[in-house]
N, C-alpha and C positions, 0 to 999 in steps of 0.2 A: 487409647488409640494402643495405650502401648497392652494391657491387657489381650485383647484382639491380637495385636501381633504375636503378641508373648502363643494365642489358643491359634493360631497358624502357622507358626515355626511346630509347633506340636502335631496338628494334622498333616505337615508336612512331612516331615520323618514319621507318623504315622504311613501315609503313598507310599514310603520308601520302601520302608518293611514290607507293605504288604505285595508292594512290585515283589522286591527280592523274593520274598518265599515264594508266590508266584510259578516264576521264573523259576524255581529252586523246584517244585512240583511237577515242572511243563518239565523240565531236563528229565528228572526224574522217570514219568509215567511214560516220558518218550524211547525210554534207554531201556526201558522191563515192553516196554510197546514195537523195538528193534530188536529184542530178545529172543519176542514172541512169534514172529510175522520169522524169524531166522528159526526157532523152533529147538531154540535153544537146551539143552537137558531133552531134551528126542534121544530114543535108539535112533543109530544110521537108518535104521529100515524102515526105520518110518518116516527120514527124514525123505529116504529114496522114491518112496511112493505116494505123500504128499508132491516135490518136487517133478515127478512124472504125470502124477495130476496135473501141474498147473501147464504142462511141456504138449497135454493131449493125448499122452501114450498108453495111458490107460482112461472108463469111465469108470463111473457107477458109488463113486470114491467121495461118501460125506466129508470122513474127517474120521480125526483121534477122539475120542470118547467128552477130554478137556475141550476140543472145542465146539461139545455140541450142549455141552450147559454151564450155569454160572451159575453162582453158591455167595451166598454172604458172606464178607468178610468175618466172620463169627463162625461162620462152619466151615470154614473152607480147610484151616489144620484135619479136623476132625474126617469131611470128603474123600481128599483126597489121601487119604489115611489106608478110609473104609477101604477105597479101590484099589491100592495099588499100583503096581506097574499094571493094574486091565485101564488105568489111565493113558497109558499111550494107545494102544491097542483102538484096532479104526473098525468101522462105521462105515457096513457100506447097502446099498440099494438093494441086494439082493446074489441068493448063490457064488450066480456066473460072475459078477464083479471080486465075489472073495476069489475064484480061484482064479480067472485074468491078473488081478493084480500078484497074489503066489508062485506066478505061469510067472509073470515080470523079474519079480525076485532071482527065482531060480535060472532066468534066464540073462541078466544081469546081477552076479552073483552077486545082492545090492542084502543083500540077509534075511531074519528068519521074521515075518512080523506074526501075529497075532487082530483075527479079521470078525467082525458082527455083523454076519447079510441078517436087515428088518425085518425079510421072510420066515427066519430064521430063531430069530430071540425072544424065547418068552416069559412076562414079570413072572419070580419069585412068589410064593406064598406065605409069606411072615408062619412061620411057626406059631411064633407067641403075638398075635391079632395088638395093632395101636392102640385098638380100648381099653385091651388086659394092661396096657401102659401105661396111659395117660395122667392113672392120676402116682401114678409111681415117681420118690423122689429125686428129681433130677434128673427129668426123660422130656426130652426136647423133641424129638419127632422121631419118627423113622429116615435113614440118611439116603434115601429114595422123592419122597414126601422135600428133603432139604433144599433141593434138586430144580431151580427152575430150566426147563428145556423144551424142544416143541415135541407138542405129543405124541408126531410120529416115531417120538427116539422115546418111546413111554416103557417099554417091552424090555430093551436093551437095559435102561434105567436100571427097573424094577427089576430086572435078573440077574445086574448086578450088585442092587446095595437093598433091594428086599427084601431079606431078611435082617440086615443086618439097624440096630436102634442107636441111637449119640442121647448121652449122658451128658453133666457137664461136668463130672466129676467121677474117677476111677472108684470112691469110695461105695459111692451111692451106686457104680456101676457094677460091683465087682455085688452090693447083698444083692440087687434084682436078679443078677446073672444067679451069685447062688438060690436064692425063691425058687426060681422055675427050672432048676437045675439040670444047667446051665444047656439050655434050651434054646439058646438065641446068643446068639454074635453084638458086640456091643463095642464103639466106639466112645473115645469121650472127646471134649472141645477140642487136646491139648495134646490127643492126637495118641492115645494106651486106645489098646483092644484089648476086651477077651471073649479067643474064639470059641464059639458051640466048641462042647466037649472041655470046656475049663478050661485050657493052657491061655498063660497072661504070658503079650507082649507090649514092649515100650521101655520107655527112657526118653534121651534128650529127643528134640526135633525144633530146627531152623526153623523160627519161624519167615523167611524172605526164600527158603531156599524149592518151592513148591510151583509146581506148576499148576493148581490153579490159585494158590497162595497169591504168583504171579500177576493173574491176573485182577483176581478181588482185589490185591496194592492199585494194582493200573484205574479199574475202578474207584478206586476212594481214593482217588488222587484224585482224578476225575470231578467226583463230588467239590472233595473238595475248595478245589481249584473256582470250580462253579460259584463258594461256599465264598470266597475270597473275594474274587471276586465280584459280587453284589458289595461288599464291606469297601469294598477300593471304590467303585461311581460313587458309593454315601459317601465319603472324605470326601471321594473329589467334590462333588457338590455342595457338600461341606462348604470346602475351602473358595469353589469360588462365591460360595455366601459372601466369608471374609471376607474379602481381597475388594469386589464390591462396598461388605460396612464400610474397610477403609478404605476403600475409593470414593466415596461417599466424605465420610469423617475426614478427609484430606479437603472434599473439595468447600466442608461449610469449615473450617478452618483457614484457608482460603483467600473465601467470600471475609468471616472474621476480622484475620488479619487486615485486608484492603479495608476491611469501615474501619479495625481502630486506626491505618495510614491514612483515611483523607480524616476521621476527627481529630486527629494530632497533627493535621498540617489544617486544622478548621481550625484544632487551638492556636498552632502557633503565630497563627497571622493575629486571629482577636487578643494574645496576648502583643503582638508587636504593635497592634492599633490603640493597645491600655498603655501601653509605653509610650505609646506619641503622643496620646493625651496626658499620662501623667505629664509630658513634660511640658508641652502646653499649660495644662497645670497651676505645674510650678512655674516655671515663667510669668503669666496674670499674678501669681501668687506675690512674686516676687515687683510687677509691676506697682499691683496694688499699695502693694506696702511701701515704695517710695513715693504714690500720689497721697498715702495717708501724713505718710509723714512730710512731703511739700505746701499739704495741704493747714498739718498743722501748725507749719512754719508763717506760714499766710496770714493763721485766725495769732501765734506770735505780733507780726507786724501789727493790722488790723490794732490791736489793744493797744500796740505803741503810739500810733498812731493815734486810734481815739485818746490817750494820755493825751499827746501833744496838740491838738487841735482845742481842748479844755483849757490845755492851762495859757495856751494861743486867747482861746479867748475871755478868759478871766481876765489876764493882759486886757486886751481892751477891755471892755469894762469898765477894767481903773481907770483907765485912761481918758474915756469920756466925763 
């Protein structure tokens, strides 16, 4: 049972650590979600437009590009780098909605913003096709293909990212860009850019500072919490099993202790009876010894009487 209790303590420790990790990740996700809801990191003009949409002041607004796509965590830096400032530009239902939003910003002195009417934006045809790139070392995919989005936004996303390829690192990217005469724009997973025409842009990038990175982290945290929740459920189930096993063993030990107590009581009773019988036997032995002694005395007296009788008989015979 000591081994089970040690295992139970270990499981309880694991449960505490899992709960702490889940709480920490949930707190981080909630903080990021709050930042996302408050449009932290967005231009003032974009915030003005989205607040106006919430208040019903303008209509036909779909939202910033960043809100209309989802990207896997490993691609978020590349896609955000490829989009650049375009990530905050606002997609509208049509040209009229774009004009209305511009009029609102002008009227309220709310700043300037760029709008992408769905009716005007068309996808760009890649100068170098994906088929020409797919066998190149380090090729990940075309940037627009690495974004998940509603199909109605395909024209916008294709326009912004349709001519940008994503490669794993700058060495492979530079080799391929040069081989195609720098006619293609390439971005790497860590955010370095080789522009069409041959210019290079790059350097350090904060891993947690971007708008898409934030969304990707929220998704990643939710996924991690879900996995931890499954593990926590498993640990709690194991804890329950251990508690039941310990309870069962304690019950069995209790029954054994009761049996031992009963047997001890019976043994004590038998011991007491044995002592009584032993004492009785000893007393009977003493009585038997006394009787034997008395019997021996009587035997000696009988012999003496026989001698005296014989002497008397001889005396009588002599007198006759």
